[in-house]
N, C-alpha and C positions, 0 to 999 in steps of 0.2 A: 518547507518554507523555501522561498526563492532567494537567493544570494544577493545581497546588496553591495557586495566588494567594499566593505569598509574595513580599512586596518585594525588588526586586534590591538587593543591598548590595555596593558595589565592593570593600571590605576581605575580604570572605568570598570572592568571587570569585578575588581574588589568592591567597587562602589554597589555593582548591580547585584553581587552576591549579598552583600550586607543589606541592601533594600529589600531583597525577596525575602531573607531570613527575618527580617524585622517586620514583615507586614501582619497585619493583623489577621487572626484565624476566620474572621467574618467576611474577608474577601474572597473566600471559596465557596460559591454559590453552587447549590444543587439545581440543575435544569433538567427539562424533560428531553431535550434534543440537543445535538453539538451546535454550540454557538457559531455564528459566522467569525470569520477571522479578524474582522475589524473590532470584535469585543474583546480580543485576547490581547494583554499586555504582560510585561514582564512583573507586573505587581497584582495580578489577579488569577484567578483560577476557576475552574467549572469541574464540579462532580457529574458525569453524564453517564447513563447507560449506553454503551456501545459495543461493538464487537470488531476485532480486527481480524482480516484474513490475508495470510501470506501465503503466496504460491511461488516456488521457484524450481528450476530443473535440477533434479538429482545430478550430482557429479558432473556439474557444468564446468568446472575447471578443466576438466579433462577434455572436453570438446575440441578446444582448438588444436589437441594433438592429433585428433582423428580426422578432423574434416577442415577443409579450407574454404575460402570466399570461392563463389558465392553461395555455396551450399549451406555454411554456417549461418550466412545473414538470412537466408530464406527460413532456417529453422527458428532464428530468434524473432524475425518478422511475424512468422505465421503463431509462434506460441504467444507472443506479448499482443497481438492484435485481438487474438480471440479470448484470452483471458481477460482482456480489459472489456471487451464486448459483452462479454457473460456478466461481469461486475456491473458494468453500465446499466444492465437490464433488470438490476433489484432497485426498487423504488427508495430502499432504505439507505441506499450507498450514498455517503456524502463527500466521500474523496478516494480517489484512484491514484497511485503514484507508481512509477517504474524506477527501479534502481538495479541496474545491472540486469540480470535476469531474474530478479524478484519482482512481481506485480502485487502490489498490496492496496487493500481497500479497507476503509472504515466505514462501519454502518451503524446508523442510530438503531438501536435495539432496546427501548424502554419496555417491550411486552414480549412474552414468550412467542407469540406468532412472528414477531420481527426476528427474533433468534432462530426460528424454524426456518425463515426465508433464507437466512445466511447459510444454515446448512442444505438447504435446497440448492443454493448459489454453488456450494461447495461440490455438490454431487453433479452439477452440470459442468461445472470446470474440470472435474476428473473425468467425466464421459468425453468431453471435447479434446482433452489431451490424449486420450485413447484413440479417438478417431486421427488426430494429427499424427501420432506416432504410427500408425497404420499407413497413413498417406506418405509421410516421410520415407518409410522403408520402401514403398512402392515406387515413389516417383523420385526421390532424390538419392538416398543412400544405398541404392542397389545398383546405379548407373556406374 
């Protein structure tokens, strides 16, 4: 969700909470694919068959202690660009987001074959990370 920079209002928060908790159970619709964002409100919901894939760098909080700019920037840029590229290659991927060193994707997976495609994507991500690690050692972190 993109920030809209509206100041927090406690009274409106209480109203929203009550409105959500008081809604009818029939407002939660089962759908076959992830709905577009414009169909989502604070008063409705959807049951979808989806899969989330989260990928982050193990022990990344220690990296700034070991490496400085621009090496650290090259590491992050390489990792993020390639994980995003792999996830984008899956036709069932409906959303990709990057937060810090975490790249995550949401995939429409109503069928077993769709779930299997996410496993394939995961295997490709793992392989590309192995390649990145080898190249980082050769090009950046041994200098």
